[in-house]
C-alpha atoms as one frame of an Amber mdcrd trajectory, in Angstrom:
protein
 -21.678  -9.475 -29.377 -20.798  -7.173 -26.416 -18.329  -8.509 -23.864 -20.718
  -8.525 -20.875 -23.411 -10.310 -22.864 -20.900 -12.907 -24.021 -19.703 -13.475
 -20.466 -23.250 -14.059 -19.248 -23.960 -16.402 -22.135 -20.860 -18.581 -21.870
 -20.178 -18.172 -18.119 -16.530 -19.261 -18.464 -14.545 -20.897 -15.705 -11.904
 -18.175 -16.076 -13.149 -14.675 -16.873  -9.607 -13.474 -17.573  -8.991 -16.269
 -20.104 -12.288 -15.430 -21.790 -11.520 -11.689 -22.031  -8.029 -12.446 -23.346
  -9.532 -14.398 -26.245 -12.407 -11.937 -26.711 -10.058  -8.996 -27.423  -7.864
 -11.153 -29.687  -8.925 -10.334 -33.255  -7.883 -13.783 -34.481 -10.241 -15.451
 -32.009 -13.001 -12.831 -31.906 -15.093 -14.537 -34.591 -15.995 -17.368 -32.233
 -18.042 -14.887 -30.190 -19.822 -13.325 -33.170 -22.895 -15.524 -32.837 -24.728
 -17.414 -30.112 -23.233 -20.837 -30.541 -21.344 -22.954 -28.102 -17.563 -22.594
 -28.181 -15.281 -25.441 -27.164 -13.572 -24.775 -23.858 -15.929 -21.983 -22.898
 -19.512 -22.978 -23.432 -21.515 -24.116 -20.442 -25.119 -25.082 -20.087 -27.338
 -22.034 -20.246 -28.739 -21.211 -16.858 -31.661 -19.255 -15.572 -31.684 -15.554
 -14.836 -30.957 -16.088 -11.148 -27.720 -17.931 -11.893 -26.751 -15.309 -14.445
 -27.172 -12.600 -11.819 -25.107 -14.670  -9.401 -22.338 -15.135 -11.978 -22.391
 -11.423 -12.801 -22.056 -10.378  -9.155 -19.385 -12.857  -8.134 -17.267 -13.371
 -11.259 -17.695 -10.505 -13.696 -18.016  -7.337 -11.600 -14.756  -7.828  -9.595
 -12.814  -8.369 -12.819 -14.372  -5.335 -14.518 -13.583  -3.195 -11.462  -9.985
  -4.384 -11.631  -9.631  -3.580 -15.342 -11.355  -0.203 -14.992  -8.934   0.865
 -12.245  -5.955  -0.169 -14.374  -7.248   1.734 -17.420  -7.978   4.901 -15.420
  -4.549   4.755 -13.830  -2.483   4.133 -16.984  -4.681   5.892 -19.604  -3.340
   3.740 -22.493  -3.502   4.800 -26.127  -4.946   1.426 -27.140  -7.407   0.171
 -24.557  -7.869  -3.176 -26.297  -4.125  -3.885 -26.422  -3.751  -2.757 -22.820
  -6.560  -5.066 -21.669  -4.959  -7.961 -23.535  -1.633  -7.397 -21.742  -3.234
  -6.944 -18.327  -5.418 -10.051 -18.496  -2.436 -12.080 -19.747  -0.582 -11.152
 -16.574  -3.669 -11.719 -14.418  -3.979 -15.240 -15.839  -0.580 -16.063 -14.341
  -1.636 -15.022 -10.843  -5.065 -16.609 -11.196  -3.728 -19.957 -12.367  -1.010
 -19.917  -9.709  -3.495 -19.179  -6.941  -6.049 -21.835  -7.913  -4.655 -25.077
  -6.488  -6.189 -28.220  -5.070  -4.957 -27.325  -1.615  -6.725 -23.983  -1.830
 -10.002 -25.564  -2.900  -9.785 -28.128  -0.115  -9.019 -25.427   2.431 -11.968
 -23.448   1.116 -14.379 -26.089   2.411 -13.194 -25.774   6.016 -14.379 -22.818
   8.041 -13.528 -21.565  11.479 -14.638 -18.716  13.715 -13.207 -15.347  12.546
 -12.735 -16.573   8.953 -13.357 -13.896   6.326 -16.135 -15.052   3.986 -18.383
 -13.913   1.141 -22.031 -14.841   1.686 -25.297 -14.395  -0.160 -27.320 -12.414
   2.363 -30.810 -13.958   2.598 -30.120 -15.910  -0.586 -29.681 -12.826  -2.757
 -27.544 -13.120  -5.893 -24.825 -10.758  -4.728 -22.183 -11.859  -2.237 -21.341
  -9.651   0.747 -18.165  -9.741   2.897 -18.390 -10.814   6.505 -16.879 -12.865
   9.341 -17.864 -16.288  10.661 -18.855 -15.772  14.310 -20.051 -19.312  15.066
 -19.915 -22.793  13.537 -22.877 -25.020  14.435 -22.836 -28.790  14.825 -25.068
 -29.255  11.785 -22.498 -27.568   9.540 -24.276 -24.202   9.290 -22.693 -20.870
  10.173 -23.481 -17.577  11.814 -22.111 -14.661   9.825 -21.598 -11.022  10.844
 -21.507  -8.851   7.721 -19.254  -5.827   7.383 -22.290  -3.518   7.353 -23.275
  -4.754  10.836 -26.042  -7.142   9.813 -25.996 -10.719  11.100 -27.455 -13.913
   9.675 -27.833 -17.324  11.311 -27.937 -20.793   9.778 -25.923 -19.970   6.691
 -25.495 -23.210   4.782 -22.266 -24.277   3.144 -23.326 -23.987  -0.523 -24.117
 -20.285  -0.041 -20.795 -19.429   1.567 -17.372 -18.815   0.068 -14.264 -18.555
   2.163 -11.951 -15.678   1.304  -8.211 -15.916   1.667  -6.651 -12.470   1.717
  -2.908 -13.031   1.631   0.032 -10.622   1.606   3.330 -11.395  -0.121   6.458
  -9.285   0.420   8.770  -8.650  -2.533  12.215  -7.802  -1.157  15.812  -7.806
  -2.365  18.656  -5.342  -2.742  18.388  -2.472  -5.215  18.764  -3.325  -8.888
  17.558  -6.918  -8.557  14.394  -6.340 -10.630  11.638  -6.344  -7.991   9.629
  -3.482  -9.470  10.017  -4.860 -12.996   8.696  -8.216 -11.802   5.645  -6.657
 -10.141   4.931  -4.492 -13.192   5.070  -7.586 -15.389   2.507  -9.288 -13.163
   0.320  -6.166 -13.441   0.483  -6.223 -17.233   2.867  -3.264 -17.713   4.998
  -5.272 -20.116   6.802  -2.415 -21.869   7.436  -0.160 -18.896  11.036   0.756
 -18.045  11.945   1.154 -14.378  14.587   2.768 -12.217  15.424   1.410  -8.742
  12.522   2.266  -6.448  13.146   4.001  -3.143   9.922   3.322  -1.293   6.822
   1.184  -1.096   4.483  -0.007  -3.858   1.570  -2.418  -3.594  -0.675  -4.244
  -6.041  -3.698  -6.441  -5.323  -4.907  -9.276  -7.557  -8.221 -11.095  -7.319
  -7.885 -14.870  -6.921 -10.429 -17.692  -6.965 -11.100 -17.454  -3.228  -9.983
 -13.968  -2.257  -7.060 -11.734  -3.082  -3.270 -11.619  -3.138  -1.563  -8.329
  -2.301   2.081  -7.830  -3.245   4.218  -5.336  -1.267   7.215  -4.166  -3.313
   9.758  -2.725  -0.848  12.656  -0.553  -2.018  16.032  -2.290  -1.757  18.318
   0.667  -1.064  20.444   0.569   2.124  18.387   3.315   3.781  14.989   1.731
   3.085  16.027  -1.768   4.181  15.711  -0.578   7.768  11.997  -0.049   7.068
  11.408  -3.628   5.862  10.774  -4.877   9.392   7.684  -2.663   9.589   6.019
  -4.975   7.019   7.214  -8.381   8.257   4.144  -8.936  10.421   1.802  -8.547
   7.408   3.413 -11.264   5.300   2.039 -14.739   4.625   4.920 -15.428   2.252
   8.084 -13.817   0.900   9.453 -13.307  -2.610  13.178 -12.487  -2.624  14.543
 -11.240  -5.952  18.270 -11.455  -6.688  20.366 -10.372  -9.677  21.907 -13.746
 -10.558  24.257 -12.187 -13.130  26.296 -10.218 -10.581  28.423 -12.152  -8.073
  28.949  -9.177  -5.757  25.218  -8.508  -5.769  24.501 -12.163  -4.892  26.965
 -12.121  -1.980  25.415  -8.940  -0.614  21.911 -10.319  -1.150  22.836 -13.485
   0.783  23.654 -11.451   3.898  20.523  -9.335   3.540  18.364 -12.443   3.049
  19.818 -14.208   6.093  19.343 -11.137   8.280  15.741 -10.665   7.128  14.701
 -14.301   7.536  16.289 -14.427  11.004  13.662 -11.970  12.241  11.141 -13.788
  14.444   8.300 -12.414  12.302   9.765 -14.091   9.187  11.014 -17.434  10.491
   9.535 -20.491   8.707   7.358 -18.481   6.337   7.309 -19.749   2.714  10.191
 -18.201   0.775  10.362 -18.013  -3.030  13.617 -16.768  -4.546  13.482 -15.430
  -8.085  16.973 -15.649  -9.618  16.464 -12.840 -12.105  18.391 -11.811 -15.240
  19.082 -15.355 -16.445  19.425 -14.010 -19.986  22.860 -12.561 -19.137  25.836
 -14.612 -20.289  27.545 -14.386 -16.888  24.521 -15.636 -14.899  25.550 -17.883
 -12.000  24.528 -21.548 -12.080  21.486 -22.553 -10.060  23.310 -24.951  -7.707
  26.110 -22.475  -7.066  23.507 -19.793  -6.470  21.786 -21.955  -3.856  25.097
 -22.418  -2.047  25.942 -18.716  -2.175  22.509 -17.781  -0.780  22.797 -20.488
   1.920  19.285 -21.765   1.193  19.856 -24.866   3.323  19.031 -22.621   6.297
  15.496 -22.048   5.023  13.515 -25.324   4.899  10.395 -23.849   3.276  12.142
 -22.231   0.323  12.464 -22.636  -3.440  14.702 -20.963  -6.006  13.297 -20.252
  -9.465  15.415 -18.864 -12.313  13.553 -16.261 -14.366  13.722 -13.217 -16.593
  11.433 -10.465 -15.343  11.559  -8.407 -18.561   8.953  -9.719 -21.052  10.827
  -8.128 -23.971  13.283 -11.036 -23.910  10.418 -13.387 -24.844   8.890 -11.074
 -27.419   6.469  -9.513 -24.934   5.445 -12.783 -23.274   5.796 -13.476 -19.559
   8.416 -16.008 -18.465   6.567 -19.261 -17.698   9.016 -19.988 -14.877   7.582
 -17.032 -12.970   4.174 -18.686 -13.125   5.656 -21.966 -11.856   7.356 -20.166
  -8.970   4.190 -18.334  -7.976   2.258 -21.597  -8.203   4.621 -23.140  -5.646
   4.388 -20.134  -3.309   0.581 -19.952  -3.451   0.425 -23.683  -2.840   2.618
 -23.382   0.269   0.623 -20.448   1.651  -2.759 -22.057   1.013  -1.636 -25.369
   2.490  -0.697 -23.651   5.766  -3.140 -20.754   5.511  -4.868 -21.263   8.860
  -1.564 -21.426  10.754   0.004 -18.564   8.811  -3.055 -16.332   9.043  -3.402
 -16.890  12.803   0.265 -15.973  13.150  -0.163 -12.866  10.993  -3.157 -11.692
  13.032  -1.279 -12.219  16.324   1.821 -10.451  15.026  -0.210  -7.518  13.706
  -2.069  -7.169  17.014   1.230  -7.216  18.923   2.798  -4.742  16.483  -0.172
  -2.406  16.903   0.181  -2.612  20.680   3.933  -1.942  20.545   3.434   0.946
  18.105   0.892   2.523  20.456   3.291   2.014  23.350   6.131   3.670  21.416
   3.899   6.586  20.451   2.879   7.029  24.090   6.515   6.918  25.210   7.384
   9.481  22.556   4.500  11.682  23.688   5.778  11.504  27.279   9.323  12.363
  26.160   8.116  15.360  24.146   5.927  16.536  27.032   8.845  16.210  29.477
  11.133  18.103  27.106   8.604  20.944  26.809   8.253  21.146  30.603  12.033
  21.250  31.068  12.354  23.951  28.410   9.626  26.082  30.042  11.218  25.577
  33.469  14.601  26.639  32.089  13.057  29.769  30.555  11.320  30.613  33.846
  14.585  30.247  35.787  16.388  32.442  33.278  13.661  35.082  33.548  13.727
  34.971  37.352  17.511  35.377  37.338  17.309  38.473  35.112  14.581  39.985
  37.322  16.656  39.390  40.447  19.700  41.078  38.884  17.610  44.100  37.915
  16.225  44.423  41.436  19.673  44.139  43.039  21.297  46.785  40.761  21.246
  50.502  42.051  18.430  52.643  40.694  19.298  55.273  38.125  19.612  58.916
  39.252  17.538  61.697  37.818  20.622  63.010  36.021  21.084  59.683  34.333
  17.510  59.738  33.110  17.168  61.615  29.832  14.599  64.376  29.745  11.523
  63.749  27.729  11.733  65.429  24.326   9.307  68.426  24.101   8.349  70.367
  20.951   7.882  74.104  21.626   5.680  76.593  19.808   7.245  77.851  16.578
   5.726  81.303  17.170   6.541  82.185  20.797   9.140  79.491  21.484   8.205
  79.387  25.191   5.101  77.220  25.473   4.850  73.631  24.340   3.254  73.206
  20.911  -0.130  71.499  20.960  -1.528  71.930  17.449  -1.002  72.825  13.816
  -3.195  75.005  11.601  -3.308  76.830   8.301  -2.790  80.163  10.069   0.579
  78.925  11.382   1.395  77.506   7.956   1.051  74.105   9.552   3.921  74.653
  11.926   3.494  73.467  15.562   2.188  76.220  17.844   0.738  76.579  21.346
  -2.965  77.129  21.953  -2.633  80.888  22.601  -0.584  81.553  19.485  -2.952
  79.456  17.404  -5.916  81.591  18.558  -3.993  84.825  17.896  -2.913  83.776
  14.424  -6.447  82.716  13.499  -7.901  86.075  14.621  -5.176  88.118  12.879
  -4.318  86.248   9.705  -1.275  87.519   7.812
C-alpha cells in the first residue's frame, strides 16, 4: 500500500514514527493490507477529516523530507528517510510536553496561530488581533485576510522557537546538529560560520542556529543573542584545557543582558573518551551555580559509537530544554520580540551613523582636492610667463619636391611623399 494512502488510513499520532516503521522492511508487512495495526490504527473518519489530517499532519512532513532528499541526494532514499525520521522523532518527542499542550490552549493578542479559514480543511498562518470575552478570536492571516469569531477548536497556536548552539571550536556542535538532522554518517571539520536547521514540532517549529566556535567568529555570537529562546552549549568533556577555556566563554556569553536567565542546556560531549571529566567536576569547572536555569547532560554526538543509533541522553536533554522554553514561552517570546525590535532600531541607527561618517569623509576628501587644485592654479598664475624663445616652434612638414612650402597632401604622382598644393598639381599634369 502506498505511504500516503497508509497515512490517511491509519492517521497515526506521530507521522514520523509511522514513516520510520513503514520503510523498515521487517515491519512493512503490517501495512500490506487494510487491517488495523496495534499502536497505529484509529477509527476511520470521513473524507473531511482525512483532508484535514493531510493538510495539517502529512504535507509539512513530506515537505521536510523532500527538502532533505533534494539537498543530500542520497544513494538509497529509503535508508536516508529512515535515518532522517529517526532523528526527527527525537526532536518531536522532546518538543511534545504537557506544558506545551497546556500553553497551546491559552492565546493572547499577537500570538502566531494556524487557523482553518472559513472552516476549510487546510490551516493558514496568521496573528491573533483580538480575544473576545466569549473565548472567540479575531485573526489576521498572512495574506491580508481577516476573520472574526474564530472558535477555539478551529485554532492552533504556533510556537516558533530559536535555540542557539554555541561552544568553542572542536566541541562537536556541528556533529550534534547533523545527528539531529539525520546525517548519521557524515564527518565534520570545525565550522567557521553560521548554519541553521528547522524542525517541525507538534505546535510550531524549532530552529537551531549552529554558530562557529573559532576565536574570530565568537565576536559575532552577540548578533544572534536577541533571537534565542534557549541556549545549547556544547563542551568537549575529554579535554581539561578545552573545558577551562569553555568556562570563560560560557560565563562571558551568559553575562550578556540578552542571554541572562534564558534556559541553558550544556551537552558534555565525547563521553566515550577514557579521559572524560566526571560530571560533578565538570559542573564545578563550568561554574554552573551561576546559571539557575541550566542543566548539564553527558552525551556522545557521534552515532557511530552506538552502532548508528542516536544517544538517548541527547533526547532527554532536549526534552528538558523544550520543557523549560514552553513553560516560559510567553515571557521568553515577549522578551525576544522586544530585544529584536531594539536590535533592529540600533542597527538602523548604526547604519545611519556610518552613512553620515562616509558622507563626511567624502566631503572632506573633495574639499582637500579642491584646495590642492586651487593651490596649484595660484602657483601657476604667480609664476612668470614663458618667453617666445622658450616656446618651441611648432613642427612643420615641408614639401618633398620644392622644400619651401608646407606639405598639404600626398598622391601617386609624388610617390606618396608629402608635397604642397602647387607641386601636386604640377606632378599630376606632368607625370614622370
